[in-house]
N, C-alpha and C positions, 0 to 999 in steps of 0.2 A: 217754421219751414215745412212746406208740403213734402211729405215723404216720397211722393211720386215725381217730384221735380228736383231731386238731388243731383247737382252737377258733379262732374268728375273731380273738380278741384275741391268741392265740399266733401266728397267721398274720401279723398286722400287725407284731407285735414282731420276728418272724423276718425279714420283709421289710425293716423299718427297719434291721436289723443287717447287711444286705447279702446275705441268703440268699434273696431273693425267688424265684429260679429253683428252688431246692431245695424251698421251701415250696409253690410253685405245683403241684408234681408230686403233692402229697398231696391227700387228700380234704378239701374245705372246703365250708362252706355256700354255696349258690348265691345269694349276695347281689349282684345286679346284675352288672356287667361290670368287676369291680375289676382283674383282672389286665391287661386291655387298657387301662384308663384310668389305671393307676398308672404312667404313663410320665413324660414331661416335663411339668412344671407349665405351665398356660396363662399364668401371670404371667411365666414365663421363656421364652415363645415356643412352648409345646406346644399340643396340641389340647385344647380345653376339654371337660369332661365333658358339658356341656349347652349347646346353642345355641337350643333351643326355648324360647319364652316360657312362663311359668307362667300360670295362670288370671287373667284380668283382675278388677278390682274397682272399683266395685260391679258386680253382675249385675243386668240389667233386661231386660224384654221388653215386649210389647204390654200386659201387665197394668198396668204402671206408667203407660204412655201413656194407657190408658183411664181410670184413676183420676184422673190429673192433669187430663185434659180434662173430666171430670165436675166437678171442683172449679172449673176455669176457667169453664165454661159456667153454673155456678150463680150467678156474679156475687157470691158471698160468699167473699171471699178471706182474711178474718181469722179470728178464733176466736169472737168473741161471736155467739151465736145460730146457730152452724153445727152442725147435728145430726150431720154426719159426724164432727166432732172428738170429740164425746161418744161416738159409736158406736165409734170406734177406741180410746178410753180404756177403754170397757167390755170390748172384745175383748182388749186387752192385759192388763187386770186378771185376766180369766178365764184367760188363757194362763199368767200368772205365779202364780196361786193367791192373789191379793190381793183384798180387798174393794173397794178404791178405787185409781184411777190418775188422776193429773193430768199431762197433757202440757205441757211447757214448751219454751222456745226452744232450750235446750241442756243438757247434763249439768251444766255449771258452775252454771247457774241452778237446777237441781234441788238441788244441794248447798247453795247459798247460801240458798235458800228454806227448806230443812230446818233448817239451823243457826239461822236467824232465828226461825222459827216455834216451835221448841223452847225458845226463851227464852235462848239462849246469847249473851252480850254482853261488854262491857268488864269486865275483871277475872276472867273465867272462863277455864278451861283445857279443851282438848279433846285427848284422847290419840289419836295418829295415827302412821302409819308414815312414815319419811323416804323410803321407796322407793315413790314414787307420782308421778302427774302433777301439775303445778302447780295445777290447778283445785281439788284437794282442800284445799290450803293456802290458796288465795285465799278460799275460802268461809268459813274460820275467821277469817282476818285482816280480812276486810271487815266483820266484826261486832265488831272490836276485841278479839277473844279471842286467847289464846295457844295455838298448836299445840305440844303437848308430845310430843316424838318418842320412840316406843318402838321399839327396835331389832328387826331381823328374825330370823326363823328361817332359817339359811343354806341349808337344803334345800328349803323350800317357797317362799321369798322373801316370805312374808307376815309381818305383825306377829307377833312372838313372844309368845304369851299368857302365858308364864311370866315375862315382864319387865314386865307391865302394872302389877301391884299396887305395885311399888316406885316407880312414877311418880305414883301417886294422892296428891293433897293435898286440903285443905279447899276449894280453888278448882276442883277437877275437876268438870265438869258432864256430860261425855259421852265416849264412846269412838266413834271413827270407823274401823272396820275397812275396809281397802281390799282388795278381791279383785283382786289385781294380775295382769296378763297372762291372766286367766281362771281362775287357781287360786283356791281359797277359803281364807279364814282359818278358824281353829279356833273356830267359833261356839259350840260347847258351853261352852268355857272362857270365852270373852269374855262371853257372856250371863250365865254364872254370876257372874262378877266384877261385872258391871253390876248385877245384882240385889242382891248383897252390899253394894254401896256406893251404891245408889239412883242409878245413872247412866243417862242416855239412851244409846241405841245408834243411830247413823246409819250405815247401810251404804253405802259407796261401791262399788256394784256396776256402775259405768259400763262396766267391761271384762268383765263376767261374765254377760251375758244368757243365760238358760236353764241356767246351772250350778246344781247341786243339792247341798245339805248335808243328809244323811239324808233324801233324797227331797223336800226342800222347797227351793224356788227361791231363789237369791241375790236379795236385795232385799226379801225378805219375812221376814227373820229378826230384825229389830230393830224399833225404834219407827218408823223411816222408812227406805226404800230408794231409791237413786238409780241411774238407768240413763241411758246416753248413746247417742244415735243419730247421732253424728258420722260423717263420711264413711269413716273407717277401721274403724268398728265392725262386728261381724258382723251386726247389724241396723241399717240406716242409712236416713236420709232427707236426708243432706247435713249438716244441723245439726238437733239435736233432743234432747230428754231427757224423762224421766218420773220422777215421784215415786210410790212405792207405799206404801200404809199401810192399816191396818185400823180406825183410830180416826176416826170420822166428824168429830168436832170438830176434831181436828188437821188433817185433810185439808181441811175447810172453811176453816180459817185459811190453809193453803197456797194455796188457790184465791184467797182475798181478797188475800193478799200479792202474788201474781203478776198481779193485775188491779186495780192502783192502790188496793187497800184497800177496794174495794167489798164490802159485806156479802154473805155467802152462807150459807145454812143457818140452822138454828134457834138456833145458839149465838152468832152474831155480834151485837155491839152495834148497835142500830138507832135510837137516839135522839140521835145526834151527827152528823147530816147524812148525805150520800151517801158520804163518805170518812172513816169513823170511825177508821181506823188509818193510820199512815205506811207506805207500801209502794212498789212499783215496778211496771213492766210487763215480764213475762217470757212473754207469751202466745205460743203456737204459731200458725202460719198453717195455713189449710186445705190449702195445697199440701204442707206437711210431713206433715200427717196422711194425705194421699192417697198419697204415696210410701210412708210407713210401712205403711199398710194393705196395699199391694200386696207390699211386701218380706216381710211377715209370712207370706205364703202359702208361701214356700220356706224359711223360717227353720229349721224342724225337720229338713228333709232335709239342709240344709247343715251343721247342727249334728252330725248323725250322721256325715256324710262327714269332717268335721274330726276328730272323735273317733277314728274308725277309722284314718285316716291318721296321726294323732299317736301312737296306740298302736304302730303298726308302726314309725314312724320312731324312737320311743324305744327299741324293741327293737334297732334297728340301732345307734343312737348309743351305747347302753350298752356296746357291745363295743369302742368306740374309746377308748383311754387319753386322759385329759385332757379329755373331753367329758362333762359331767355335767348331763343334763336336769333341769329343775325337777320336784320331787316334790309329791304331794298328800297331805293328811292322810287318815287312815283314814275319817273321817266324810264325805269327799267321794264322793257316790254318782254324780255326773255332773260332771266338769270341763268347762269350755269353753275356747276358745282365741282370745283376742284377739291374742295373739302366742305363738309357740313360742319359749321361752327356755331357754338352757342356760348353764352356766358353762364358760368356756374356761380351762383350767389350763395356763398357758404352760410350766411346768416339764416337762410331758410332751412339749412340742414344741421341745425345745432352747432354752427361754426366748425363743421367737419372740414378739415383741410382738403383742398382740391386734390392733392396727391393721394389721400386716403379714399376720396370719392372715386377717382379714376381706377385705383387698385380694386375697389369693390365692383366697379362696372366691368372691368376686364375679367374678374372672377366669375361674373355672370355670363361670360361668353361673348362680350361685346368689345372688339378691338377699338381702343380710343386712346387719346393722349392730349396733353396740352401742347402748345407750340405756337410759333410765330409764322403766320401766313401759311406754312405748309402743314400745320397741325402735326407736330412730331419732330420738329427740328430743335428750336430753341425757344425759351420763354423770355429772352432778353430783347428789348426793343433795339432797333438798329442804331438809334442815336446814342446808345450806351454801350455798343459793342467796341471791342478793343481795336478794330481796324480803323476807327475814326482817329484815335490818338496816334496810332501807328502812322497814318497818313500825315496828320498835322505835324508830327515830329520828323518827318522825312526831309532829306536834303532839298528836294524839289519844292515842297510846300514852304519850307523855311526861307527859301530864296524868293519865291513868288509873293508870299503874303507877309505883311509886317507882323511883328509880335503883338501889337495892339489889336490888329484885326482878328488874329487867331484867338486872342484872349476874349474879345467881345463875342466871337462866334461860340466859344465854350460857355460863356455866361448866359447866352440866349438859347442854348440848346436844351430846352425843357418841353416835354409833351406829357402832361399829367394824365390826360385821358388814355393815351396809348399805354402808359405805365400801368394804369388800373386794368385795362383790358388784358395785358400780358399776364396779370396775376389771376385772371378769372376765366380766360378762354379755354374751351375744351371742344373736342369733336373727333371726327374720323374722316378717312379718305373717301374719295368719290366711288370706289368700287363697291362699297356697301350699299350704295343707292341703286346698283344694278340688280338687286334682288327683288323679292316679292313684297306685297303689302304685309304678309305675315312676318317677313324679316323686319319690317319697320315696326310692327307691333312688338317684336322681341326687344328691339332697342328701347322703345318707350316703356315697356313693361319692366325691363331691368332697372331703368332709372326710377320708375315709380316704386319699385320694390326697395331700392336704397332709401328713397325718401321716407317711405313708411316705416323703415327700420333704422332710421338715422340715429335714434337715441342709443342703439346697441353698438354703434361704431365709435362712440366717444372715447 
């Protein structure tokens, strides 16, 4: 080996083998201050890589204050008759490249409204990933439909499109691709399958605002798309959501469902009283719209900063054995980052348990966790969560579905790739990516330090 061509991966391997001093004398890439920080681990009493806090979230300034005060002083705090809410919907639709946008109280309500309005109900099946947040599954079960789980692609963490067709039955009515952690599903293949079998496509783009598939934004690639503005999301108003669509009739029905069933538009039934359809109230408030409007002003700048930092961090982490960042499909022209996720392969760390690895990383000053979709909620895949059995054993499901069908559903409810991912995934929230290149070096240096000292954590 030429001493002047030592790669970072070779440097780390040499260091872990006890030859750190010899390796350090060679020419290596100037990635942070690795040699100084690769001493005693902080979890064992050493100096942490980082003591400075990462950027706070959410970000706000006088813009939000001015917008909220305008809503307050208007005296119109709800949604009905508030022009500002309609203006924000129009602005967001234009930003996303959609004909229509309906703001609702949260992303969960956006999903539930979409499932209901597209006519999915008792006896129907919706194909969905097990690697998602609970809201995705709630929206299906609340309509007495069955979520049929399609296993994931181990590299992208998204629904594996090559495993979809084997799950389709005469009862399948829709596919619900979930763009998890900000990465995108393979929408070319998913839409092709949907057309072949005449299925609806509901995009759960709650974690993927501004992400693009072949230059078209997530949430505009199916029949309906759902976005979340919950407090941890890259575009937030505390709680909030949006439904995107191009079909006027479908969007009018969404509006009616979220507003007690009151008629809207030329397609609604108007000869059955003021409430012709059974519905609910999922209306947004003027305060949510006010904060969202202000937050949108800095959204694209933040998007670019996250992408730039994520690209750099990925280049660093790809050089550390056992750390495998999530990958994107070729059709992804712009990924976004609700969370930065990677696989932790413990066999490269002397079989150090993930929990111990994460504790060591936090001790070095890097906020991180395991988690499902949100990186920090749960490590249980949705097909194994208790709500599934709770729904299957409910009175409504027992009446709608035969015992044989429910038993068959249970027997086929296996997703081994998702199970493996849930045991290995680690990462952190999007706000860390709003920092500097130096902040990204701290993250990578801390992980390198743990790798170099992995034998001391056994």
